[in-house]
Phi, psi and omega in degrees: 000127188281164181296324181292316173301318183292318177296326184292320170303316180299305184301325174286333184228077190282002180252115182257130174285116177260118177251136183240010184189174185294330177293314183293334175297308175308307174308324185287324191303320184265358186281152180290347177294145182257337185258129178240129166260120187263118187247027179198167181129175179228168173310323180279333182263342191292325171300328173291313185295317181294318179303306176311314188288321185288330181295333178265014175075027184266155170270131190233126177240126181255123177293089194286343177281349179255002175272112184303125181106344171272152179260180181275007178286146182301340180296342173311320178295322177301313173306311184299308180300318182287325189245006175222169177259027180295150183272328184193187180229161167239145182202156177259004184255112180299330175290330186283329183290316185298313183298315182300316174304313187297319179268014172096003179269144171295125187241123177246122182259117190263134176235140177258124181256096183261334186202186177292327176299304178295330180292315178299318175300319175302315187298314172297315184295319182294338184288327182247012185288145181238083181210179173267332185220152165246126174251136181243127181239141343290152188268011182257035185238076191296319181296325185284320181296321180293318180297316184294318182301325181282349181261002178204162175262010183272117179305145175253146167241138180264127181221156173088123182065016176270113185234346186237154177302320183296330176303309181299315184293321179294315182304304187294327175289340180269027179069025168278138181273344187194170172229151171238139186215146169264000180276115189284346169295322176294326180304328183282351190283000000 
């Protein structure tokens, strides 16, 4: 699937399912939502997890930092590309996102905005980021989302602590193109 096709699906389906265990995996299979962020697994299980999701027509992004047995090396993306059918990766490491794009994977660079220091780091890093999407956590900070969106041409996803419809609406109104959530109630919004 091309990056443009993935963007089209994200724009049509702005609720992204983030799965963190086998129960979430089962719940996601029959959902109408198309995009899945996989936040769990091992090097042994991730090919099977991705295969199940792909069999159900999902677009799959694997958070390579959270897959047990993968290292912090950009080569983790090569493993995802060569041993799974994932469409892309999520990482907190800018160099890994750049490498993933280089080898043809959709790349999402995830940032945690915990305090003013991490916020300043995000503002500097997004200026030179080489990725397809930026994910900001927690996603319940519309002012921060709006400010970051003005500092980059890279589209934003808001993730983390999104539990209510008002959280979704506020994030989308703050220039996020989508939200990601592990809350199965949010998936149904």
